[in-house]
C-alpha positions, 0 to 999 in steps of 0.5 A: 592368177587374179582371184576376183570375187565381184559379188552381184547379189551379196548377202542381205543381213536383215534387210527387210523389203516393203512389198510395194517397193521396186528394189535396185542394188547399186554397187561401185568399187575403188582402188584401195591406194592413195594414187586412186582417181577417187582418194581425197586427203584420207578418204575414198569416194564412191559413187562419183557424179559420172560413173567412169568404171565398167559394168564389173566394178560399177552398175550405177549411171549417175549421182544423183540416180537416174529416174525422176523419183524419190527413194529410200536407202535401205541398206549399205555395205562393204566388201572387196574384190580379192578373197586374199592378199599374200605377202611373202617373205620375199615382198615385205617391202611391197607395201608401205608398212606391211599387210597387216598394217593395211589390214588395220587401216582398212577396218578401222575407217568409217563409212560416211554418207551425206546429202547436198543439204543434210550431213553425216546421215550415216556415220558407221564404223566398218565393222558394222557395215562389213564382214569384219568378223570374218577376216582371217590373218595368217602368218607362216614360215616362208620358203626362204628363211634369209628373206625379210623375217622369213614369214609370209603373211596372208589376209583373207577378206570377207564376202561383200555384205549389205546391211539393213538400216534401222531407219531408211534414208529418204532421198529426193529425186535431184538430191546429190550425196557423197558416200565415202570410206574415211581412214583414221590413218592412210599412211599404210595404203600403197600406190597402185603400182605396189600391188602389181609387185605382188602379183595378185591383182588390185584390191579394191573396196566395193561399196553397195547401196540398196534402194527402194523406188516408191 
């Protein structure tokens, strides 16, 4: 059974809210796969110019954001669409380099944000903008000792998190921007069909952005 956990109201870690601001939490999610529509050479792109997902995957309309108003980005963060992913001893060949290598590739990545005129306004290791400390990895003896190495592996993913920026980013109304997750090593990332082999749903990364319209 597919175990999804799209979070409409993720935890806000230390986000301070100006009293006069109109707040909006934007969310986009992309499949963590090398054949994902938004995957480049080594990065996964979020909030593309036109939202092509349904409301479950994405609740923003366009980039730049609608409304002819400037805004401040108070916080950004990352989460995941699955509570956990398990690879049994019989499915060890389903992922290119194994489940734990996929985990490492994800959490050794960086979150980058830049606008059309300003570069690398955010360059954060994923450990600082996700619940990386809550990741739990386990190894158990599988039911079939003759398959693979006889071991079953599970990774439990953290809840979606939005982390306050110490210095909010001001964005002009028609200023376009890019928010990417750049992988240090993408060789462990699967193709989308390989998730199907595991039968637990497709692993998506969820990017959140808390915006204050002034």
